[in-house]
N, C-alpha and C positions, 0 to 999 in steps of 0.2 A: 353342468351337473348341479351346481348350487341353485340355479333357477328351477330345475325340476324338483329338488328337495323342498324349496319354498312353496311351489305349487301344490305338492303333495300335502304339506302341512296345512296350507290354506284350505284345501279340499277336505281334509279330515276334520278341520274345525267347522267348516260349513255343514258337513254331514252330521256332526254331533248337534249343532244348533238346530238344524232342520228336524232331526229325529226328536229332539226334546220338545220343540214347538208342536209338532204333529201329535206326539203322544199325550201331551197335556190337553190338547184340543179333543183328542179321543176320549180321555177320561172325563172331561167336561160333558161331552156328548152322551157318554154312558150314564152319567149322573142324571141327565135330563130324560133319557129314554128307557131306563131300567124299569121293569115291572114293580108295582107296589101291591100290597095286599096282605093276606094272612101271613104273619111271621116274617115279612120281608121289609119291615119299616126301616131297618138299618142297612139293608142291602144296597139301596139306591145311593146312600151317602158314603159307602165304603170304597168307592173307586179312587185309586191314586196311582202315581207314577213313581217307579224306582229306577235309578240308574244302575246298571250292572256291567257296563262296558268300561273300556279304557279310552285313552285319547286315540289310539290307533284303531280301535274297533268300538265305536260308540254303540251302546245298546240301552234301550229304555223299555221297561216292562210295565204295562198297564194291568193292574190286578185289583181285586177286591180285598181290602184288609179286614173288614168287619165280618163278612160271610163268604170266605173263599170256597167252601164246599158247595155252596148253593149255585155257583155259576154254571157248573156242568149240568146239574139237575134241571135248572130252568131253561138252559139253552137247548138241551137234547130231550127233555122229558124223562120220566122215570116210572118204574113200577110202583103201584100203590099198595099199601098194607092190606086193604080190603079186596084187592084184585083190580085188574084193569091197569090203565096207564094214565099218568098225568100228561096233559098236552105240552108239547115243547113251545117255548116262547123265544124264538130266535131274536136276540137283541144285541149279541156280541159280534156275530159274524158280519152283519152289515156295517158296523162301525169299523171293524178290522179292515174290510175291503176298502172303505172310504179312506182310512188312514194310509193304507198302502198307496193308493192313487195320489193322495195329497202329498205324501213324502216324495214320490217320484217327481211330481210337478214342482214342488218346493226346491228340491235338490237341483233339478235341471235349471230352474230360474236362478238360483244362487251361483251355480258354477258358470253359467253363461256370463254373469257379471264380472267374474274373475278375469 
């Protein structure tokens, strides 16, 4: 039973390290690929990672600290004041999908080493 507990602790530690590594890489990718232009000069630099989990449930959130309300508007488009719609600039969803894939691969690689 003690070996199972040790394996569980090692696995949780590996999960946390993999999640942190992938989320930091995702934030770095978003900084590089975020749109720039009118009123968005601080948007690109605002991406960061925050840890919100615990040891038993590691969780990292990639978010924009400087312009948090702009993420939804840019990703999905929005209605314009003079009528019509602003086009969507999907830049978060591709990075999210990439991070999910990388997390699964990283975790599999790390657990196979145990």
